[in-house]
C-alpha positions as a Python dict, from the first residue, in 0.01 Angstrom:
ca = {
    (1, 'M'): (0, 0, 0),
    (2, 'S'): (266, -218, 156),
    (3, 'Q'): (626, -134, 216),
    (4, 'A'): (727, -401, -34),
    (5, 'S'): (530, -247, -319),
    (6, 'D'): (661, 99, -228),
    (7, 'F'): (1016, -36, -230),
    (8, 'Y'): (971, -208, -568),
    (9, 'D'): (813, 104, -720),
    (10, 'A'): (1104, 316, -597),
    (11, 'R'): (1357, 70, -746),
    (12, 'A'): (1164, 72, -1076),
    (13, 'D'): (1173, 453, -1081),
    (14, 'D'): (1547, 444, -1012),
    (15, 'A'): (1602, 193, -1294),
    (16, 'E'): (1397, 402, -1538),
    (17, 'A'): (1595, 712, -1445),
    (18, 'A'): (1919, 520, -1495),
    (19, 'A'): (1795, 399, -1833),
    (20, 'E'): (1730, 759, -1942),
    (21, 'R'): (2082, 860, -1837),
    (22, 'A'): (2250, 558, -1996),
    (23, 'E'): (2465, 624, -2298),
    (24, 'L'): (2519, 262, -2393),
    (25, 'D'): (2237, 58, -2546),
    (26, 'N'): (2310, -254, -2342),
    (27, 'V'): (2304, -54, -2015),
    (28, 'R'): (1976, 112, -2116),
    (29, 'D'): (1823, -229, -2200),
    (30, 'R'): (1942, -377, -1871),
    (31, 'E'): (1790, -90, -1671),
    (32, 'L'): (1461, -112, -1862),
    (33, 'R'): (1444, -488, -1796),
    (34, 'S'): (1519, -420, -1431),
    (35, 'A'): (1243, -157, -1416),
    (36, 'A'): (995, -401, -1574),
    (37, 'V'): (1080, -671, -1318),
    (38, 'F'): (1047, -427, -1028),
    (39, 'R'): (707, -310, -1160),
    (40, 'M'): (596, -673, -1179),
    (41, 'L'): (714, -735, -822),
    (42, 'A'): (528, -423, -704),
    (43, 'D'): (209, -541, -875),
    (44, 'N'): (241, -885, -717),
    (45, 'A'): (295, -731, -373),
    (46, 'R'): (-22, -523, -416),
    (47, 'K'): (-219, -834, -522),
    (48, 'I'): (-93, -1017, -215),
    (49, 'D'): (-200, -726, 7),
    (50, 'V'): (-550, -730, -146),
    (51, 'G'): (-573, -1107, -96),
    (52, 'R'): (-463, -1077, 265),
    (53, 'A'): (-719, -804, 330),
    (54, 'K'): (-997, -1018, 179),
    (55, 'A'): (-887, -1318, 384),
    (56, 'E'): (-887, -1109, 701),
    (57, 'V'): (-1241, -987, 633),
    (58, 'A'): (-1352, -1346, 574),
    (59, 'R'): (-1183, -1457, 899),
    (60, 'Q'): (-1354, -1180, 1095),
    (61, 'E'): (-1692, -1268, 947),
    (62, 'R'): (-1640, -1638, 1025),
    (63, 'R'): (-1535, -1557, 1383),
    (64, 'A'): (-1838, -1334, 1432),
    (65, 'A'): (-2070, -1606, 1300),
    (66, 'E'): (-1906, -1866, 1526),
    (67, 'A'): (-1936, -1635, 1826),
    (68, 'E'): (-2303, -1571, 1750),
    (69, 'E'): (-2366, -1944, 1711),
    (70, 'A'): (-2191, -2017, 2041),
    (71, 'A'): (-2387, -1742, 2217),
    (72, 'H'): (-2712, -1880, 2077),
    (73, 'A'): (-2623, -2232, 2190),
    (74, 'R'): (-2528, -2101, 2535),
    (75, 'R'): (-2856, -1908, 2567),
    (76, 'Q'): (-3049, -2213, 2455),
    (77, 'A'): (-2866, -2438, 2704),
    (78, 'E'): (-2924, -2188, 2984),
    (79, 'G'): (-3291, -2170, 2896),
    (80, 'E'): (-3324, -2548, 2901),
    (81, 'A'): (-3137, -2570, 3230),
    (82, 'A'): (-3357, -2299, 3382),
    (83, 'T'): (-3676, -2488, 3300),
    (84, 'S'): (-3562, -2843, 3375),
    (85, 'S'): (-3395, -2810, 3714),
    (86, 'P'): (-3585, -2909, 4029),
    (87, 'W'): (-3544, -2557, 4161),
    (88, 'A'): (-3697, -2411, 3847),
    (89, 'I'): (-3990, -2652, 3868),
    (90, 'A'): (-4046, -2561, 4235),
    (91, 'R'): (-4020, -2192, 4150),
    (92, 'M'): (-4281, -2230, 3875),
    (93, 'G'): (-4510, -2406, 4124),
    (94, 'A'): (-4466, -2126, 4374),
    (95, 'Q'): (-4555, -1874, 4107),
    (96, 'D'): (-4868, -2071, 4020),
    (97, 'R'): (-4974, -2085, 4386),
    (98, 'S'): (-4916, -1713, 4429),
    (99, 'R'): (-5168, -1653, 4148),
    (100, 'G'): (-5423, -1880, 4300),
    (101, 'G'): (-5334, -2185, 4099),
    (102, 'R'): (-5243, -2521, 4238),
    (103, 'Y'): (-4913, -2691, 4188),
    (104, 'E'): (-4930, -3063, 4138),
    (105, 'E'): (-4634, -3289, 4096),
}
């Protein structure tokens, strides 16, 4: 729960208590209207908090997917670079010769 919704709930409770103590009808009505508005504001603040939490989860999931995609692309690029460089080709030839094979260019 956010501080805003807590604040609005507390003001609504205060307005309801004031309405119970009120001796005049117009004061009672005013306090009840005030309590209703504060309850509405508290509900809206809670809805906003839920929306923000959902948006944060979606952002974290998107960032994780982007990081995984970038890591995959990096691994793929490193793998391609490791097999296409002249040093990698020479290294593969040396490995073939060490096993009795012949390296031909």
